[in-house]
All heavy atoms as an XYZ file, in Angstrom:
749
protein
N       0.838     -1.169      0.000
C       0.000      0.000      0.000
C       0.889      1.239      0.000
O       1.812      1.340      0.782
C      -0.900     -0.026      1.221
C      -1.810      1.154      1.290
S      -2.888      1.041      2.688
C      -4.319      0.398      1.915
N       0.602      2.166     -0.870
C       1.393      3.389     -0.958
C       0.727      4.486     -0.146
O      -0.496      4.547     -0.049
C       1.508      3.844     -2.423
O       0.213      4.089     -2.916
C       2.215      2.805     -3.259
N       1.534      5.373      0.471
C       0.945      6.468      1.246
C       0.261      7.477      0.327
O       0.589      7.603     -0.851
C       2.147      7.103      1.957
C       3.327      6.682      1.167
C       2.983      5.384      0.506
N      -0.706      8.198      0.864
C      -1.437      9.202      0.089
C      -0.509     10.352     -0.278
O       0.380     10.723      0.488
C      -2.618      9.722      0.890
N      -0.715     10.901     -1.451
C       0.095     12.052     -1.869
C      -0.431     13.307     -1.192
O      -1.594     13.386     -0.811
C       0.019     12.201     -3.384
C       0.707     11.053     -4.076
C       0.791     11.206     -5.562
N       0.109     12.377     -6.076
C      -0.135     12.578     -7.356
N       0.258     11.682     -8.240
N      -0.746     13.648     -7.775
N       0.418     14.278     -1.065
C       0.043     15.512     -0.378
C      -1.092     16.251     -1.072
O      -1.898     16.880     -0.436
C       1.239     16.447     -0.281
C       2.245     16.007      0.697
C       3.259     17.065      0.824
N       3.582     17.216      2.227
C       4.560     17.948      2.673
N       5.283     18.620      1.840
N       4.804     18.027      3.954
N      -1.118     16.219     -2.388
C      -2.117     17.007     -3.098
C      -3.468     16.298     -3.200
O      -4.415     16.845     -3.723
C      -1.619     17.390     -4.487
C      -1.272     16.184     -5.340
O      -1.321     15.069     -4.811
O      -0.949     16.391     -6.517
N      -3.580     15.092     -2.656
C      -4.866     14.408     -2.686
C      -5.758     14.860     -1.548
O      -6.978     14.792     -1.649
C      -4.657     12.893     -2.630
C      -4.057     12.339     -3.897
C      -3.784     10.859     -3.800
O      -4.013     10.274     -2.722
O      -3.331     10.297     -4.805
N      -5.197     15.303     -0.447
C      -5.988     15.767      0.700
C      -5.907     17.282      0.772
O      -4.867     17.876      0.593
C      -5.436     15.193      1.998
C      -5.498     13.684      2.029
O      -5.924     13.098      1.023
O      -5.113     13.108      3.057
N      -7.001     17.937      1.038
C      -7.001     19.378      1.246
C      -7.000     20.176     -0.037
O      -7.437     19.718     -1.092
N      -6.506     21.360      0.058
C      -6.518     22.302     -1.057
C      -5.414     21.940     -2.044
O      -4.257     21.798     -1.661
C      -6.302     23.738     -0.546
C      -7.417     24.098      0.423
C      -6.223     24.726     -1.694
C      -7.200     25.388      1.157
N      -5.753     21.791     -3.315
C      -4.713     21.476     -4.299
C      -3.800     22.677     -4.527
O      -4.223     23.832     -4.427
C      -5.495     21.131     -5.556
C      -6.816     21.732     -5.371
C      -7.080     21.842     -3.902
N      -2.565     22.418     -4.794
C      -1.610     23.487     -5.075
C      -0.604     23.005     -6.108
O      -0.473     21.816     -6.356
C      -0.893     23.925     -3.802
C      -0.057     22.853     -3.183
N      -0.589     21.870     -2.384
C       1.259     22.599     -3.263
C       0.382     21.054     -1.995
N       1.516     21.479     -2.512
N       0.070     23.952     -6.685
C       1.103     23.600     -7.648
C       2.414     24.234     -7.218
O       2.429     25.223     -6.495
C       0.719     24.077     -9.053
O       0.653     25.477     -9.079
N       3.484     23.677     -7.680
C       4.804     24.211     -7.345
C       5.438     24.746     -8.614
O       5.581     24.037     -9.592
C       5.674     23.120     -6.750
C       5.150     22.612     -5.459
C       5.987     21.450     -4.999
N       5.289     20.771     -3.946
C       5.768     20.610     -2.737
N       6.953     21.062     -2.441
N       5.072     19.987     -1.823
N       5.792     25.996     -8.560
C       6.461     26.616     -9.699
C       7.668     27.380     -9.183
O       7.649     27.897     -8.083
C       5.537     27.616    -10.396
C       4.434     26.979    -11.160
C       3.754     28.018    -11.990
N       2.372     28.123    -11.516
C       1.541     29.077    -11.844
N       1.934     30.042    -12.625
N       0.324     29.086    -11.393
N       8.661     27.483     -9.997
C       9.803     28.310     -9.636
C       9.555     29.720    -10.141
O       8.972     29.931    -11.204
C      11.105     27.770    -10.256
O      10.946     27.715    -11.666
C      11.426     26.391     -9.723
N       9.959     30.691     -9.360
C       9.798     32.082     -9.754
C      10.885     32.455    -10.752
O      12.036     32.083    -10.603
C       9.881     32.992     -8.535
C       8.772     32.799     -7.502
C       9.042     33.680     -6.299
C       7.421     33.124     -8.097
N      10.491     33.207    -11.742
C      11.423     33.641    -12.765
C      11.531     35.162    -12.682
O      10.526     35.863    -12.662
C      10.927     33.216    -14.167
C      11.879     33.701    -15.228
C      10.763     31.716    -14.228
N      12.744     35.640    -12.624
C      12.960     37.085    -12.572
C      12.676     37.698    -13.936
O      12.963     37.113    -14.972
C      14.397     37.383    -12.160
N      12.097     38.879    -13.899
C      11.849     39.589    -15.146
C      13.171     40.063    -15.741
O      14.111     40.345    -15.002
C      10.951     40.799    -14.899
C       9.531     40.386    -14.535
C       8.687     41.583    -14.323
N       9.128     42.204    -13.064
C       8.840     43.435    -12.688
N       8.123     44.198    -13.451
N       9.258     43.905    -11.551
N      13.246     40.155    -17.056
C      14.496     40.615    -17.671
C      14.858     42.023    -17.187
O      14.015     42.902    -17.109
C      14.187     40.625    -19.161
C      12.998     39.755    -19.331
C      12.244     39.804    -18.037
N      16.099     42.202    -16.817
C      16.577     43.508    -16.367
C      16.348     43.774    -14.897
O      16.747     44.810    -14.386
N      15.698     42.869    -14.176
C      15.455     43.088    -12.754
C      16.499     42.350    -11.925
O      17.267     41.542    -12.432
C      14.049     42.624    -12.371
O      13.956     41.224    -12.497
N      16.485     42.627    -10.643
C      17.418     41.966     -9.732
C      17.044     40.497     -9.593
O      15.902     40.121     -9.803
C      17.358     42.649     -8.372
N      17.986     39.659     -9.243
C      17.660     38.243     -9.071
C      16.690     38.034     -7.909
O      16.609     38.846     -6.995
C      19.010     37.589     -8.788
C      19.938     38.682     -8.455
C      19.383     39.948     -9.029
N      15.972     36.941     -7.969
C      14.979     36.643     -6.940
C      15.640     36.427     -5.584
O      15.158     36.885     -4.567
C      14.171     35.379     -7.327
C      13.442     35.590     -8.640
C      13.226     34.961     -6.229
C      12.198     36.399     -8.563
N      16.749     35.703     -5.558
C      17.422     35.407     -4.304
C      18.016     36.682     -3.718
O      18.605     37.484     -4.420
C      18.552     34.394     -4.506
C      18.108     33.072     -5.058
C      18.013     33.066     -6.569
O      18.586     33.958     -7.206
O      17.339     32.190     -7.096
N      17.849     36.851     -2.430
C      18.431     38.003     -1.755
C      19.903     37.723     -1.512
O      20.279     36.631     -1.118
C      17.725     38.223     -0.427
C      18.273     39.380      0.353
C      17.547     39.567      1.665
O      16.334     39.747      1.625
O      18.215     39.520      2.689
N      20.729     38.720     -1.742
C      22.153     38.529     -1.503
C      22.468     38.865     -0.048
O      21.877     39.767      0.541
C      22.993     39.430     -2.422
O      22.671     40.786     -2.154
C      22.732     39.118     -3.881
N      23.376     38.119      0.516
C      23.751     38.372      1.903
C      24.400     39.733      2.061
O      24.174     40.431      3.044
C      24.705     37.286      2.384
C      24.025     35.986      2.648
C      24.107     34.875      1.885
C      23.142     35.678      3.713
N      23.335     33.881      2.410
C      22.730     34.356      3.543
C      22.656     36.388      4.798
C      21.858     33.726      4.420
C      21.792     35.763      5.666
C      21.407     34.457      5.477
N      25.189     40.122      1.099
C      25.874     41.404      1.201
C      24.876     42.554      1.235
O      25.004     43.475      2.031
C      26.833     41.568      0.036
C      27.600     42.851      0.106
C      28.600     42.968     -0.999
N      29.230     44.272     -0.906
C      30.272     44.625     -1.577
N      30.844     43.771     -2.385
N      30.784     45.817     -1.449
N      23.881     42.504      0.376
C      22.870     43.559      0.373
C      22.101     43.619      1.675
O      21.805     44.692      2.198
N      21.782     42.465      2.230
C      21.071     42.420      3.506
C      21.947     42.959      4.626
O      21.478     43.691      5.501
C      20.626     40.997      3.806
N      23.219     42.608      4.613
C      24.138     43.084      5.654
C      24.329     44.588      5.567
O      24.391     45.278      6.584
C      25.482     42.367      5.549
C      25.401     40.927      5.987
O      24.490     40.541      6.699
N      26.347     40.128      5.545
N      24.448     45.123      4.350
C      24.602     46.572      4.183
C      23.366     47.313      4.673
O      23.475     48.346      5.338
C      24.869     46.917      2.721
C      26.227     46.426      2.244
O      27.073     46.095      3.110
O      26.441     46.370      1.018
N      22.190     46.799      4.359
C      20.947     47.434      4.796
C      20.834     47.402      6.316
O      20.417     48.384      6.941
C      19.750     46.750      4.156
N      21.212     46.298      6.918
C      21.165     46.169      8.382
C      22.150     47.129      9.037
O      21.825     47.785     10.031
C      21.489     44.724      8.772
C      21.460     44.456     10.240
C      20.059     44.428     10.754
C      20.047     43.923     12.175
N      18.735     43.663     12.665
N      23.347     47.247      8.484
C      24.350     48.158      9.048
C      23.878     49.608      8.960
O      24.052     50.389      9.905
C      25.678     47.990      8.321
N      23.267     49.976      7.838
C      22.753     51.346      7.694
C      21.614     51.612      8.671
O      21.531     52.685      9.267
C      22.276     51.591      6.262
C      21.798     53.009      6.050
C      21.343     53.275      4.630
O      21.572     52.432      3.760
O      20.743     54.341      4.413
N      20.758     50.636      8.852
C      19.641     50.794      9.783
C      20.148     50.960     11.214
O      19.669     51.829     11.959
C      18.723     49.581      9.697
C      17.525     49.647     10.605
C      16.657     48.420     10.445
C      15.465     48.460     11.373
N      14.628     47.270     11.230
N      21.128     50.152     11.620
C      21.693     50.276     12.960
C      22.383     51.620     13.152
O      22.258     52.246     14.211
C      22.671     49.131     13.216
C      22.047     47.743     13.351
C      23.129     46.690     13.447
C      21.135     47.684     14.555
N      23.095     52.077     12.132
C      23.769     53.382     12.216
C      22.754     54.511     12.347
O      22.917     55.415     13.156
C      24.628     53.581     10.975
C      25.398     54.860     10.996
C      26.295     54.962      9.794
N      27.051     56.180      9.848
C      27.452     56.849      8.797
N      27.209     56.376      7.591
N      28.120     57.966      8.922
N      21.692     54.442     11.547
C      20.632     55.459     11.608
C      19.977     55.475     12.984
O      19.749     56.539     13.565
C      19.593     55.201     10.529
C      18.528     56.278     10.452
C      17.445     55.953      9.450
N      16.668     54.818      9.946
C      16.464     53.705      9.280
N      16.976     53.521      8.085
N      15.738     52.735      9.796
N      19.698     54.282     13.545
C      19.080     54.217     14.871
C      20.001     54.782     15.950
O      19.541     55.462     16.866
C      18.691     52.777     15.199
C      17.512     52.305     14.380
O      16.817     53.105     13.748
N      17.286     51.008     14.367
N      21.299     54.513     15.855
C      22.253     55.068     16.818
C      22.305     56.584     16.723
O      22.343     57.280     17.747
C      23.643     54.475     16.600
C      23.726     53.032     17.049
O      22.947     52.594     17.892
N      24.664     52.297     16.487
N      22.317     57.106     15.500
C      22.330     58.566     15.327
C      21.024     59.186     15.818
O      21.019     60.286     16.364
C      22.579     58.927     13.863
C      23.982     58.620     13.349
C      24.068     58.873     11.848
C      25.008     59.461     14.095
N      19.925     58.475     15.637
C      18.640     58.975     16.112
C      18.633     59.064     17.642
O      18.159     60.058     18.211
C      17.530     58.047     15.631
C      16.153     58.622     15.743
C      15.143     57.767     14.994
O      15.315     56.554     14.879
N      14.114     58.381     14.489
N      19.187     58.055     18.318
C      19.286     58.092     19.773
C      20.185     59.232     20.238
O      19.869     59.939     21.194
C      19.822     56.770     20.306
C      18.763     55.739     20.512
C      19.318     54.534     21.261
N      18.886     53.347     20.555
C      19.593     52.661     19.678
N      20.818     53.001     19.402
N      19.092     51.609     19.081
N      21.317     59.418     19.565
C      22.238     60.490     19.915
C      21.578     61.857     19.728
O      21.745     62.760     20.551
C      23.506     60.393     19.062
C      24.617     61.386     19.338
C      25.091     61.290     20.777
C      25.771     61.167     18.382
N      20.810     62.008     18.662
C      20.108     63.274     18.422
C      19.070     63.536     19.511
O      18.923     64.665     19.982
C      19.441     63.253     17.041
N      18.362     62.494     19.918
C      17.349     62.663     20.967
C      17.967     63.106     22.281
O      17.353     63.872     23.010
C      16.587     61.359     21.178
C      15.404     61.232     20.283
C      14.499     60.097     20.762
N      14.066     59.378     19.580
C      14.183     58.093     19.373
N      14.706     57.319     20.294
N      13.766     57.535     18.267
N      19.176     62.614     22.604
C      19.818     63.025     23.854
C      20.171     64.510     23.834
O      20.311     65.116     24.881
C      21.095     62.204     24.125
O      22.016     62.404     23.067
C      20.770     60.733     24.288
N      20.294     65.067     22.650
C      20.594     66.497     22.526
C      19.353     67.335     22.259
O      19.447     68.513     21.926
C      21.601     66.717     21.403
C      22.911     66.025     21.703
C      23.825     66.057     20.519
N      24.948     65.186     20.748
C      26.183     65.628     20.928
N      26.439     66.899     20.879
N      27.152     64.773     21.126
N      18.169     66.726     22.360
C      16.918     67.459     22.174
C      16.568     67.683     20.717
O      15.794     68.582     20.397
N      17.115     66.879     19.824
C      16.850     67.015     18.400
C      16.124     65.782     17.884
O      16.053     64.759     18.556
C      18.168     67.184     17.638
C      19.037     68.368     18.041
C      20.392     68.273     17.372
C      18.359     69.668     17.685
N      15.598     65.896     16.677
C      14.921     64.770     16.039
C      15.535     64.539     14.667
O      15.748     65.479     13.916
C      13.432     65.100     15.895
C      12.607     63.991     15.330
C      11.148     64.378     15.207
O      10.729     65.417     15.750
O      10.432     63.633     14.537
N      15.841     63.292     14.372
C      16.389     62.929     13.068
C      15.244     62.520     12.164
O      14.457     61.654     12.510
C      17.380     61.771     13.207
C      18.018     61.267     11.916
C      18.916     62.329     11.304
C      18.792     59.996     12.173
N      15.148     63.182     11.014
C      14.084     62.861     10.062
C      14.677     62.537      8.709
O      15.742     63.018      8.345
C      13.131     64.043      9.907
C      12.265     64.257     11.108
C      11.082     65.083     10.736
N      10.269     65.385     11.901
C       9.380     66.341     11.936
N       9.180     67.091     10.880
N       8.689     66.548     13.015
N      13.926     61.735      7.952
C      14.350     61.324      6.622
C      13.280     61.708      5.615
O      12.096     61.596      5.884
C      14.573     59.813      6.593
C      15.090     59.324      5.290
N      14.296     58.708      4.373
C      16.324     59.385      4.741
C      15.018     58.398      3.308
N      16.247     58.796      3.502
N      13.719     62.193      4.448
C      12.792     62.520      3.369
C      13.397     62.043      2.056
O      14.454     61.427      2.032
C      12.541     64.032      3.315
O      13.698     64.707      2.873
N      12.742     62.352      0.972
C      13.245     61.965     -0.346
C      14.555     62.685     -0.669
O      15.334     62.209     -1.484
C      12.209     62.272     -1.410
N      14.818     63.808     -0.025
C      16.029     64.587     -0.283
C      17.214     64.129      0.544
O      18.353     64.333      0.172
C      15.775     66.066     -0.014
C      14.645     66.621     -0.825
C      13.433     66.929     -0.235
C      14.777     66.806     -2.199
C      12.389     67.431     -0.987
C      13.735     67.295     -2.960
C      12.540     67.609     -2.348
O      11.499     68.087     -3.090
N      16.954     63.544      1.699
C      18.016     63.110      2.593
C      17.564     63.214      4.034
O      16.378     63.171      4.336
N      18.518     63.393      4.937
C      18.225     63.466      6.365
C      18.289     64.908      6.831
O      18.954     65.745      6.238
C      19.236     62.636      7.159
C      19.107     61.154      6.900
C      19.858     60.537      5.906
C      18.236     60.381      7.641
C      19.738     59.185      5.663
C      18.109     59.023      7.403
C      18.857     58.438      6.420
O      18.728     57.097      6.178
N      17.590     65.187      7.940
C      17.674     66.501      8.551
C      17.532     66.359     10.058
O      16.944     65.402     10.552
C      16.575     67.429      8.015
O      15.305     66.936      8.346
N      18.088     67.318     10.766
C      17.947     67.403     12.210
C      16.958     68.518     12.510
O      17.099     69.631     12.009
C      19.288     67.696     12.876
C      20.283     66.550     12.891
C      21.650     67.038     13.354
C      19.786     65.440     13.794
N      15.961     68.225     13.333
C      14.912     69.184     13.657
C      15.062     69.562     15.130
O      15.157     68.688     15.993
C      13.514     68.569     13.407
C      13.403     68.009     12.002
C      12.415     69.571     13.695
C      13.513     69.024     10.902
N      15.052     70.876     15.422
C      15.173     71.317     16.804
C      13.805     71.364     17.480
O      12.800     70.993     16.894
C      15.896     72.660     16.887
C      15.160     73.784     16.189
O      14.033     73.571     15.717
O      15.727     74.889     16.116
N      13.781     71.829     18.729
C      12.536     71.847     19.495
C      11.518     72.831     18.938
O      10.324     72.687     19.167
C      12.809     72.187     20.966
O      13.528     73.418     21.043
C      13.601     71.077     21.630
N      11.967     73.832     18.185
C      11.063     74.796     17.566
C      10.572     74.303     16.204
O       9.963     75.052     15.450
C      11.760     76.145     17.413
N      10.837     73.041     15.886
C      10.429     72.410     14.620
C      11.049     73.057     13.393
O      10.469     73.106     12.322
C       8.914     72.373     14.471
C       8.208     71.616     15.542
C       8.444     70.155     15.311
N       7.683     69.358     16.277
C       8.079     68.194     16.710
N       9.211     67.691     16.287
N       7.372     67.518     17.569
N      12.268     73.563     13.556
C      13.020     74.154     12.447
C      14.212     73.254     12.130
O      14.868     72.743     13.035
C      13.544     75.538     12.822
C      12.484     76.499     13.274
C      11.945     77.241     12.101
C      11.037     78.322     12.650
N       9.868     78.507     11.949
N      14.527     73.071     10.853
C      15.707     72.262     10.509
C      17.000     72.953     10.922
O      17.142     74.170     10.781
C      15.643     72.122      8.992
C      14.355     72.710      8.558
C      13.783     73.485      9.695
N      17.930     72.184     11.448
C      19.250     72.705     11.817
C      19.981     73.099     10.536
O      19.999     72.362      9.559
C      20.049     71.646     12.587
C      19.313     71.214     13.855
C      21.457     72.112     12.897
C      19.214     72.254     14.921
N      20.595     74.254     10.534
C      21.326     74.798      9.389
C      20.424     74.955      8.162
O      20.919     75.052      7.034
C      22.528     73.919      9.009
C      23.601     73.917     10.094
O      23.628     74.854     10.908
O      24.398     72.977     10.109
N      19.112     74.946      8.349
C      18.128     75.087      7.260
C      18.376     74.090      6.138
O      18.228     74.397      4.966
C      18.120     76.525      6.733
N      18.759     72.870      6.515
C      19.057     71.841      5.517
C      18.184     70.621      5.744
O      17.954     70.207      6.867
C      20.525     71.419      5.608
C      21.461     72.506      5.151
C      22.869     72.022      5.034
N      22.977     70.888      4.130
C      24.043     70.109      4.095
N      25.053     70.321      4.897
N      24.087     69.094      3.248
N      17.719     70.050      4.643
C      16.974     68.800      4.717
C      17.548     67.760      3.757
O      16.884     66.803      3.409
C      15.493     69.023      4.423
C      15.256     69.482      3.008
O      16.183     69.843      2.296
N      14.003     69.475      2.595
N      18.796     67.977      3.343
C      19.428     67.064      2.384
C      20.783     66.564      2.876
O      21.696     66.352      2.097
C      19.586     67.755      1.029
C      20.456     68.987      1.109
O      20.781     69.472      2.183
N      20.827     69.505     -0.043
N      20.907     66.326      4.172
C      22.169     65.873      4.742
C      22.297     64.359      4.606
O      21.302     63.640      4.560
C      22.241     66.263      6.220
C      22.213     67.768      6.452
S      22.059     68.187      8.196
C      23.753     68.109      8.700
N      23.525     63.881      4.538
C      23.786     62.445      4.537
C      23.991     62.000      5.983
O      24.137     62.830      6.894
C      25.036     62.111      3.717
O      26.169     62.731      4.339
C      24.894     62.585      2.276
N      24.048     60.698      6.198
C      24.301     60.199      7.551
C      25.689     60.591      8.041
O      25.885     60.835      9.231
C      24.133     58.680      7.594
C      22.692     58.171      7.557
C      22.673     56.644      7.573
C      21.871     58.714      8.699
N      26.654     60.693      7.125
C      28.001     61.146      7.503
C      27.963     62.580      8.010
O      28.601     62.912      9.012
C      28.962     61.039      6.326
C      29.268     59.595      5.939
O      29.187     58.718      6.825
O      29.572     59.357      4.762
N      27.218     63.456      7.320
C      27.100     64.853      7.749
C      26.355     64.966      9.072
O      26.733     65.771      9.935
C      26.380     65.666      6.666
C      27.171     65.838      5.407
C      26.368     66.476      4.284
O      25.143     66.231      4.196
O      26.972     67.224      3.494
N      25.332     64.149      9.260
C      24.590     64.145     10.529
C      25.510     63.723     11.660
O      25.544     64.360     12.719
C      23.379     63.185     10.447
C      22.347     63.677      9.439
C      22.755     62.968     11.817
C      21.525     64.854      9.856
N      26.290     62.685     11.429
C      27.197     62.184     12.462
C      28.253     63.227     12.814
O      28.521     63.470     13.997
C      27.869     60.899     11.980
C      28.727     60.230     13.013
C      29.263     58.898     12.529
O      29.297     58.659     11.311
O      29.635     58.094     13.407
N      28.831     63.878     11.827
C      29.861     64.891     12.125
C      29.244     66.095     12.837
O      29.869     66.674     13.729
C      30.577     65.311     10.844
O      29.718     66.023      9.995
N      28.022     66.473     12.478
C      27.375     67.606     13.127
C      27.082     67.274     14.590
O      27.294     68.109     15.477
C      26.075     67.979     12.420
C      25.565     69.330     12.826
C      25.812     70.514     12.209
C      24.766     69.628     13.968
N      25.199     71.523     12.886
C      24.546     71.010     13.983
C      24.206     68.868     14.975
C      23.791     71.640     14.960
C      23.462     69.510     15.958
C      23.269     70.863     15.942
N      26.610     66.072     14.875
C      26.308     65.680     16.238
C      27.569     65.537     17.080
O      27.540     65.801     18.279
C      25.514     64.375     16.256
C      24.064     64.460     15.777
C      23.458     63.067     15.638
C      23.241     65.325     16.698
N      28.674     65.130     16.492
C      29.911     64.955     17.247
C      30.547     66.288     17.610
O      31.154     66.421     18.658
C      30.899     64.099     16.469
C      30.519     62.650     16.442
C      31.453     61.804     15.597
O      32.298     62.329     14.870
N      31.292     60.508     15.678
N      30.413     67.284     16.750
C      31.028     68.583     17.073
C      30.115     69.464     17.910
O      30.554     70.383     18.551
C      31.438     69.315     15.796
C      30.297     69.803     14.973
C      30.783     70.475     13.698
N      29.763     70.312     12.697
C      29.107     71.324     12.140
N      29.403     72.549     12.471
N      28.183     71.106     11.266
N      28.815     69.185     17.868
C      27.844     70.021     18.556
C      27.606     69.691     19.960
O      27.972     69.187     20.847
């Protein structure tokens, strides 16, 4: 007697492999890309904590990052700073 197949009981399903569209990134996630994204996220969170200790808020927009003071005004009237510029500003300030 042979055991029942999986697709005989319950909801039928099919197995297909995903195919990437031409010109798009591969389906499999690369470890390097995931590690870089995680490192950037951790750095951003650390800078956000450092900004909060100084009474500032770190915000992100389509233009870049900005530091907002308690009067809701951007520091140095800039909203296009990089994380490197934010870090150097917080270290000297």
